[in-house]
N, C-alpha and C positions, 0 to 999 in steps of 0.2 A: 211249924215242924211238929212231929208227933212226940217229940221230947225236946228237952232243952238242948241247945247246941250252938254251934257257930257256923255262920254262912260266909264263905269267901267267894267273891265274884270279880270277874274281869271282863271288860268290854273289848272285843276283838273285831276288827274291820271285816266286813263280809268278804268272803272268798279268801281270807287269810288262813293260814294253817291253824289247826286246833291246838290250843296251848296245853302244856303238860300240867299235872297237879302242882308240881313245884313252882311253875311259872305263875299259876293262879295264886298260890300262897305268897310268893314273893311280891306279887302286885300289891298285897297288903291292904286291899280294900275289903273290909269285913264288917259284920254286924252280929252281936250276940242275940240269940233268940231264946228267951225262956219258954216261949211257946210260939206266939205270933211274933214274927220278926218286925222290928221297926223299919222305916224306910232307909234304904241304903243308896246314897248318891255316889255314882261312879263319875269320876272326873279325869282319871288318868288317861292321857293320849286320846282325848275325844276331839272331834272336829265337827263343825256345824254341817248340817245337811249331809251326814255320812251314815251309811247303813252299818250296823254293828250286830254281832251275835254276842249274847251274854252267857259266858261260861262260868259255872259256879261249882264249888266243892263244899259239901255239907258234912260236918262231923259232930258227934255227940259230945257229952261232957264227961265221959269216963276219965277217972284219974288213976294213977299208978297204984297198984300194979296192973290195973285193968288197962286194956288197950282201947284207944279211941277207935270208934267205928265211923267210917265216912264213905261218901260216894260223890261222883261228879255228874253234872247234868248241864244241859243247855236250857235255859229258861224259855218258856213260851207263854204267850198271852192270848187272850181272846182276840180274834180278828176284829179290828174296828170296822165301823161302817161309815163312810166307804173305806175300802182297804187302804192302808197306808202304803206309801211308796216302798218298794222292796219288801213288802210283807209277804212271805211265802206261806201259803195256806195248805192245810191238809183237809182234804174233802170230808174225812170222817169226823174230824174233831173241830175244824174251823179255827185252829190255833195258829198263831204267828210266832215264829222263833226269831225274827229279825226286827230291829227297830232302828229308825232313822232319826238322827239328832235334828232338832229344829234349827231354823236360820233366824237369828235374832239381830243381825247386823247387816249393813249394806256391803256391797262388794268393795274390797280394798284394792285400788289401782295404784301401782307404783310406776311412775314415769322414769324410764331409763335415759332416753335421748330423743331428739327430734332433728329433722333435716328437711331442706328444700332442694331436692335433687334435680328438679326440672322447672320450666317456666310456669307449669300449671299443676304442680304436685307438691304435697307435703307428706312426709313419712314420720310416724310416731312409733317409737319402740317402747313397750311397756310389759308388765306382767300383773296378774290378778291372783287373788287368793281363793277364788271359787268360780264355779261355772256361771255363765251368764252371757250378756251381750255388752260390748264396749262400742260406743258411738262417739265420733269426733266430727267437728265442723270447723271450717276455716272462715274467718271474717276479716274484712279489710280494716286496717287501723291507720290512723294518721301518723305522720312522722313524729309527732310530739308524744305519742303514746309509748309508755314503757311497760315492762312486765308487771309492775306493781299498780299500773293505772289503766288496766284494760277496761274499756267500757262494758257495763253490764255485770261486772263482778259482784257476786252476792245475790244475784237475781235469777241466774240461769237455772233451769230445771232440765232433767233428762228428757222429759217429754218435749221441751222446747228445742233441744238439740236434735232429737230424732225427727222433728217436724220440718227441719230445714231441707232445702233443695238437695237433691242427689248430686248436683254439680259442685256443691261445696261441702259435702259430708260423706262419711263412709262408716261402716260398722263391721265388727268381727264377733262371731259367736264363739264363746270359749267352752270347749268340751273339757271333761275331767282330765283328759290326757294333756291339755294345754295349761292347766292350772299350775302356777308357780314357774312357768317357763316364759322366757322373753318372746313376745309376739310383736308383729309389725302390722300397723294399720296405715293404709295408704289412701290419701285423699287425692284423686287425680281428676283431670278435666276441669279444674277450677276455672270458673268463668267470672271475670270482672272486667272493668273498663281498661285497666292498665296491664294486668297480668304480669309481664316481665318486670322484675325488680319492684314488685308491690309488697309492702309490709303486711304481714298476715298474723293474726292471733288464732290459735287452734284451741277450741273448747271441747273438752272430753268429759264423758260421764259413763256410768255403767249401771246395769240392772241385772239382778240375779234371777235364777230360775227357782220359783217357790216350791216348797215341799208340801204335798197333799193340798189341803185347802188354804195354806198360808198365802198371804198376799206378797207379790214380788216387791223387793226393796230396791229402790233406785238411789243413785248418788245424791247426796244433799247439795244444796247450792254452795255450801262452804267447801265441800270436797271438790266440786266442779271448779270452783275458783282456784283452789290449791293446785289441781291438776293443770289447769290452763297456765297458771303462773310457772309451774315447773317445766312446761313445754317451752315457754318463752316466745318472744316475737321473732318470726322468721321472715326473711325477704326472699320472694320467689326468684329462681335462677333466671339470669338473662342468657337466652340461647340464640339471640340474633346477632349476626356479625356487625361490626361497626360500618358505617357508611360515610363517604366523604360528603361534607356539606360545602366545602370550598376547595378548589385545587387550581393551582397555576404552577407550571414548570417552565423555566427559562434558563438560558445560559447566562450566568451572572458574571463570568469572566472568561478569559481564554481557556482556562483549564477547570472551570467549576460550573456545576449545574445546581440551581436552587429550586427546591420544591416547597411552595407555600401552600398550607392546607389547614383545614379544620375538620373535626369529626363530630358525629352526632352523640358521642359518648367518650369518656376518657379511654385512652388506649395508647398503643405504641405503633408508629408508622415505620416501615422499612422500604427503601427504594434502591433500585439498581438501574444503571444505564447499559445499553448495548448499542453498538454502532448500527446505524440504519442499513448500511451496506453489508452487514454480516449475514443477512438472509433470515434471521430469526424472526418468527411471527408470534412467538409465545415464550414466556420466561417462567420456569417453574418456581414455586414458592421457596423451595429449598435453595435455589440459586440466588434468589433475592435476599434470603436470610444470610447466605454465605458472604455476600458483599459487606454486611455489617454496617450499613449506613442507616441509622435509626434515630428517632426522636420521640419522646414521650409527650403525649397530649394529656395534660392533667385535668383534674376536675375543676381547678381554678381557671384554666384556659376555657373550659366548656362554659363555666358560669359567666365569664367575661366575654364570651363569643370571640375569643382571640383567634387570629390566624398566625400560625407558627411556621418557621422556615427551617427546612432540613437542607443543608448544603454539603456537597461531596465533590471531590476532584479526582477520583479514581474509579475504575470499574469495580474493583474490590478493595477493601480497606487496606489489605496487606500488599497491594501492588506497589512496584517501584516506579512505574510510569504513570504520569497524570493523564487526564483527558486531553484530547487534541483540539487545538483551536480551530475555529471555523468548520466544525464537523457536525454532521447531523446524527443525532442519537434518538433512540426510542427509550423512554423511561417507563419502568414498571414499578408500581408501588403496591404494597400489601400492608394491611393493618390488622392488629388484634386488639380486642377491648381489654378492660381491666376487671372483668366479671369476677365476683367473689361468690362462692357457695356458702350459705349460712347453715349452721347447725348449733344445737343447744343440748345441754345435759342438765338434769335436775341438780339443785344445790341445796343448801340448808334453808331453814325457815326464813332466814333474813334475805338472802340473795334470790331465793326461789329457783333461779336457773342461771347457768353460766353459758353464754353464747359466744361463738367464735366463727371466724371465716377462714377460708383457704382459697387460693387462686384457682379459677377454672376459666381461663380466657377463651374467647371464641374468635377465630380468625376468619378473614374473608375467604370465600372459596376461590379456586383457580379460575372458574368462569368469570367471576367478578374482576379478578386481576387482569384478565385478558380482554375485558370490554373497554373500548375507548372511553376516556374520562368525560366526554360530552362536549368538548370544544376543540379548537385547533390551536396548538401552541403558537405563540406565547399567550393566547387569550386564556380566560379562566372559566370555570363552571361554578355554579352556586346552587345550593339546595338540591332539589330533586333532579336538576339537570346533570348533576354529577352521577354518571351511570357506571363508572368503573375506574380501574387504576392504571390503564395504559395511556401514555401520552406520547404520541408520535411526533417526529420531526422537531426535536428540540436541538437548537443550534448553539454551540458554544461561541462566544464572542471572538473577535479578531482585532487586535490592536497592533499587529506586526505586519509590515509590508511584505508582499510576496517576494520570493527569490526567483531570479532569472537564471536558468541553466542554458548556457550557450552551447549549441550543437555544431553549427557550421554557418558559413556565409560564402556566397558566391555571386558573381555578377552574371545575370541571365540575359542581359542585353546591353546595348551601348549606354543606356540611360537609367538602368535599374540595377539594384543589388538586392538579392533575396537572402534574408537572415532567418535561419532555423533555430527556434528556441523551444524551451519548455518552461511552464510556470508551476510553482509548488502549490498554488491554490487558485480558485477561480478569480479572474480579474482581467485587466486590460494591460497590454504591453505596448509601449510606444518606442519606435526606433527611428533613427535618423543618421545621416552621413555628413561628415564635415571634412573639408580638405586640410584642416589644422586640428591640433589637439585642443579639446574643450577644457577650460579651467574655470572653476567656481561657478558652474552653471547650475542654477536652482531647478527644482522640479517644475515650477510654474513656467520659468523662462524656457526650459527645454521643451515642455509640452507645446508651447506656442511657437517654437522655432520654425523658420522657413528654410527649406533646403533646396539648393539648386539655383538656376538662373531666374530671370524675371518671369513673372506670371505663374509661378509655381503655387500649388495649393498650400494651405496651412499644414503644420506638422502633424496635426491630428489625423491626417489622411493615412499616415503610415502606422497603423496599429492593428492589433488583433485581439479578439475576445476569447477567453476561456470561461465558459458559462457554467460548468459543473465539475465536480470532483472527478467524474469519470474521464474528463479531458486533461486533468493535471498529469504532469510527468509524461506527456505525450507531445510529439513534435508538432509544431505549427509554424507557418511561414509568415514573415512580414516582408513586403516588397517596398523598398524605398525607391521612388521614381524621380524623374526630372533631374537626373544627374548628367554630368558632362562625360562624353565618351573618353575612354583611355586616360582616366584620371584616378589618382590614388585618394582613397577616402578612409578616414577613421570612422568606425561604426560605434554608435552609442545607443543604449536602450535603457529605458526605465519602465517600471511597472507599478500599478496601483490595483488594489483589490476592489471588490464590489460591496464593501461593508455597508454603504448607505442602504442598499437594497437587501443585503443578506443579513443585516444585523438582527432582524426579527425582534425588535424591542418595543413595538407598539402594543399597548395594553389598554383595554377599555376601562379598567378600574383606575379612576383618577388618583386614588390614594397610592397606587403602585406604579404610576406612569413612569416610564424610563425615557430619557431624552435620546432621540435618534442621533447618531454621530453626524457632525456637520460636514465631514468629508471622508473620502476613502483613505485607507492606509496606503501611503505612497513612499517610494524610495526618496531619500533626501537629495540625491544627486544622481546624474546619469552614470551608467556603468559601461566602460569600454568593452566591446565584444571581441574576443579573440586577441591575438597578438599581432601587432603591426597593422597593416592597412590592406584593403581590398581594392583592386583596380577594376574600373568598369571596362567592359569589353570594347574592342575595335572590330566591328563586323562590316565595315565599309571598305570595298575594294579600293586600291590606290588609283590615282589618275595617271595614265601613262601618256607621254608625248615623245615622238621621234623627231629630233631636230635635224639629223643629218645621216646620210648613208653614203659611204665612199669606199672604193676599192683601191688600196695603195699597193697591194700585192696581188699576184696572179691568182692565188687560191683563197684570198681573205677579203672579206668585206667588213668594214668598221662601221658600227651603228652607234650613233650618239643619241641617248635617250635622257629623259628626266622624269622623276616621280615627285608626287606631292608629300611623300612620307618615306621613311626607310623601307627598303624592300629589295627584291631581286628581279632582274630582267633576263629572260631567255630569248634568244633570237635564232632563227633558222632560215636558210636560203632554199628556195624551191625553183627549179628551172622555170623560166618565164612561160606563163600560160598553163602550167601544170596545176593539178588540184591543190588547194590549200591544205597544209598539214593540220592534224589535230593538236590539241594542247599537249597531250602526252607525247606526241612525236616531237614537238618543239622542245619539250624538257629533255627528252631522250637524246637529242642532238648534242646536248651538253655544252652549248655555247652560252655562257651566262656570266653575269657579274653582279656584285652587290653594292648597294649604296647606303650610306648612313646620313644622319642629319635630317633636318626638317624638309628639305627639297633637294635631294641629291641629283647630280648629273652622273649618269652611268653609261660607260662605254663598253660595248659588247663586240668582240671579234667573232665573226661567223667564218669558220674555217672549212677546209676540205672541199673548197669550190674548184670548179674547173676554170682555167684561165680563159680570158677573152670570151666570156659567156654571159648572157643576160639572165638575171635571177629576180624572183620576187622575194623580198625579205619580210618575214612575219615575226612579230615579237609578242611575248606574253609576260605579264608581271604579276607578282604576288608580294604583299606586304608581310611584315613580321608578326602579324596577329596583334595581340594585346601586349604592349610594352609594360612590363611589371617593374622595371628598374632593378631587377635582380641580375646577378651574373652566375650562370647563364640566365637568359630571359625567362625560361619556363612559362611560356605563354599558356594561359588556360584554354586557348582556342588556337587552332592552326591559322596560318596566314590566310588572308582574304585574296581571292583570285579575281583578276579582271574578267569580265564576261567574254565569251568567244566572239560575240559581235564586235567588241572593241578590237580584238586581235585582227579580225577581217578588215575593219575600218582603217586600221593603222598600217596596212600593207604598203611597202615602199619598193621601188624598182632600183636595181643596180647592175652595172656591167663590169665584170671583173677585168682586171688588166690582162694584157698579153704576157709574153715572156718577160719576166722581171727577175729571174733567178740567175745569179752569177754562175759561171762555169766552175766545175770542181773536178779534181782528179777522179778518174774512174776507180771503181772498187774491184778488188781482185775477184776473178771468176765471173764478172759481168761481161756481157757482150755488147760492144759499142762499135757501130759501123762494120759489123761482121767479124770483128776481132775480139778474142777473149782477153780481158784485162789481167795483167800479172803485176805483182809487186806494187799494187795500188797505183799503177800508172807511172812509176818511177824507174828510170834506168840511167845509171846504175841504181840498184835497190838502195833504199835507205839503210845506212849503216854498213854498206858493202866495204870490203877491204881489198887492198892490192890493186886498185884500179890503175891501169896502165895509161899514162898520159904522154908516153914517148912518141906514139903515133897520133894522128889526128884523133882527138877525143870528142865524142858526141854525148850530149846530155839530152835524153828524150823524156818529155812529159806528155802523157796520154790523158785527155780530158773526157768528160762525159757528154760533151757536145762540141760542135765545131767552134773553133776559136780563131782570134787574130790578135794583132798587137793592140794595146789599149790606148795608145796616144803618146804624146811627147814624153810623158813620165814613165813610158814602158821601158823597163830595164831589168836585168837579172844580175845579181851580185854574187860573185864567188868570194867568200872570205876565207883566207888561208891562215892557218896557224900551225906552228911547229910545236908539238907538245913538249919537245925537249927544251926548247928555248922560250916557249910561250911568246913568240914574236908575232907581229902582225904583217910581216912582209909577204908579198904575193897576192894581196887582195886584188880582185879583178871584177870590173863591172862591164856587162855587155848590154848595150842599148838594143832592145829588140826591134826598134824601128830602123835605126842606123847602126848596125853592128860594128862597123869599123874594120880595120885591117886585121887579118888573122882570125876572124870570127864570122861565122855564117849563121843566120837565123832563118828557119824554114817552118811556116805554118801550113800543114797539110790536113785539111778537114779538122779532126779533133786532136791532131798530134802536133806538138811543138818540138822541133829538134834544133839544138844549139851545138854547133861544131867549133872546136878550138884547135887551131894549128899548134904543133909542138913549140913553135917559136914563142907563143904566148906563155907557154908553161916553162920555157927555158930559164926565165928570170926568177923562177920560184925556187925555193930550197928543195931539198930532196923529198923524202917521204913526209906526209902530213895529212891533215884533215881539211876537206873543203866543206864549208858551210854555205848552203845555197839559200838565198832569200829573194822574194819578189814583192815589190811594193804594191799596195792596193791599186787596182785599176791598170796594172801593167799588162794584163791579158784580159780580153773581153770576149763574150760570145758575139755572134753576128748581130744581136739586137743592142749591143753596146753595154751589156751588163758586165761590169768589171769585177775581177776577183776581189775579195775582201782583204783587209790587212791581216798580217800573220797567216798568210795563205797556207803555209805548211804546218801550222800549229795543230790542226784537227783534220783528219783523225790520227795523224802520225804522232807517235810518242817517242821522245828522244831525251837523252841526258842534257843537263844544263851545260851550255857552252862555257868554256873558260875564257873565250876570246871576248874582250870587252866590246869589240866591234860586231860580234855575232849575237843576235838576239836569241831568246829562248825558243823562237819559232823556226829555227833554221833546219833545213834538210841537209844531211851530211853524208859523206863517204870518205874513205881513206885512199889516198893516191901515193904512187911511188914514182918519183921523177929524178932524173940525173941532176946533180948539182952543177 
């Protein structure tokens, strides 16, 4: 100074605002200068390798009452050669007003954290206190190495780290803007033999950027060791999905499926089944997880090469229904590993670093789940042969016999019965027929049963197979043969499944071999089909024989026939040498009769024939069909007809009788022998009153044909009764052949007249009733056909006589006679 005084100086970072005089004074870095100032060392707020401007305030030593004089300035210095960094020069003076602090220490690197986010990547988070370059390299370490025993500790150099391959190292250049701020250094593409889940140590060091001609300072071996220990030992992430190294899926019971497996790494397996007939060809991973059937494959399992078994009995864990027995399923399995991501953070000087893990599992992709596992269930895959997680055609076991559903049964011929059934699962049904109820028949005995007469095949003939589930609950027929016609049979059926062939329990792995069932599941005893019995049909026509044909009446021919079974015979007469009638014409003639019993004799009267005429008699027969034993019969088939050829072959000839009809009184209004009939041929009329018998009295009977007396027994009887006295006096009998005195009998063609003289009536009381009767045969036609008994009974209708001597068949009229 040009006078004694005091110099106050303050170092301010380049580009910062110029300080005020008060700020310079408050900084309180000063030196007293008697003339030449001694060295003033500025230390406040300085940083290495930083450009500063030196701001000073100079004042003299004036004392009160004088006022100190002062001024401020920015110090400048001669420009060094070569120019220092950030030294701004003035061309005219060659002076430099900025100065940069020198770097006397290595870069200070602070480790914040480290992480292994991928199978070939390590990430280190750090910050540094100055500009420079940070380089890190990853090296493989053994499982026995810890953070405190990393190989090479104390011998690493920055140059050695930087010389490592780019596949295991990475660098970050630190700019002024990055100083003091967290930075990330990522080593990626790490190449080593194992990669995934390989333990790695990360060696880090730094080198600064020198000022002017200074030499760059690199991290010491001690610092590198400290950084490496703070980063910790990291395990590279496992990004590969687990793979099956063994898989076998089988139905372990009627309602359970077992999945036996091993993985190439610890993990958790999930499985789900879907019915093979559901049509699903893929199962999403979410649906497999939703089923919640899972099992953990531990590290201990892996170390021991264990095979573990996951068993489940439902499609989904919360279902109420279990799996169905003897059913084909497709099983889809998915697995995720137990991968852990490793990370560390710096700790104290003792622990160096604190490392931790958190789950980051890797699951099998959908394409792997949908790929067949590499064998055919129930076989297994091993090692590289296990290609995926889909196992098709897994069948649950079956230890229950099938159920038979009876639909219907009917006889389809004389010797067969067809039984329609359904089965609830694939298998074989056996059916047979018995004429009696089966009791205590075992399955084996029933299966070997022989049905029918001699020479019939074994019972196994009558069976049917249901070979797949698509055929279950569908009708199928079993026909039992060699039966006896028209016989009642009890029907029995049994069923067995096909478990011997369907069990699917054969395994090539001897350690897991499952014994095949020794027999199919069969019903313990036969089951009766339907209610009651089924009758075999009768489809054979009866055998008809005609033993006699005779005509005993002028319009009737009586045919005597026989059948070999119950049935009906129709007969018809056709004039001799006329065309034979058809069967329908024979039936329409309505001359028939029925016969019962095993070999009935049946008599048929053929009517409406002409008398004294030759006829051909044709007969047709039909049995009752199948006799069921029910009432009514309700035959399942109509009767069996004899063939038309038999009708023709059995033709018989007959000649009807001549006149064989007894005479009868004419009918009112009919014309007989040119005369119209009145009062049904009676005179006096039936029931007439006041008939005068004082004069000769004539009783006239008009017949429908010519008549004469009938023989010695021909007589006509008048029975008289007096209603007032109920007496029997006056009864009179007239012999038609020999009338006797006082009576005349005259046959004229179809008229019979009986005349009584008054003398015959004189002995009778006065008025009264005459009842007239004629015994059978008393009058006959010219062929000798006599009248029947009770001749006047029909069609005349009269009140019951009160005269004990007058029968109910009397013809009567009221007479008046003198006493």
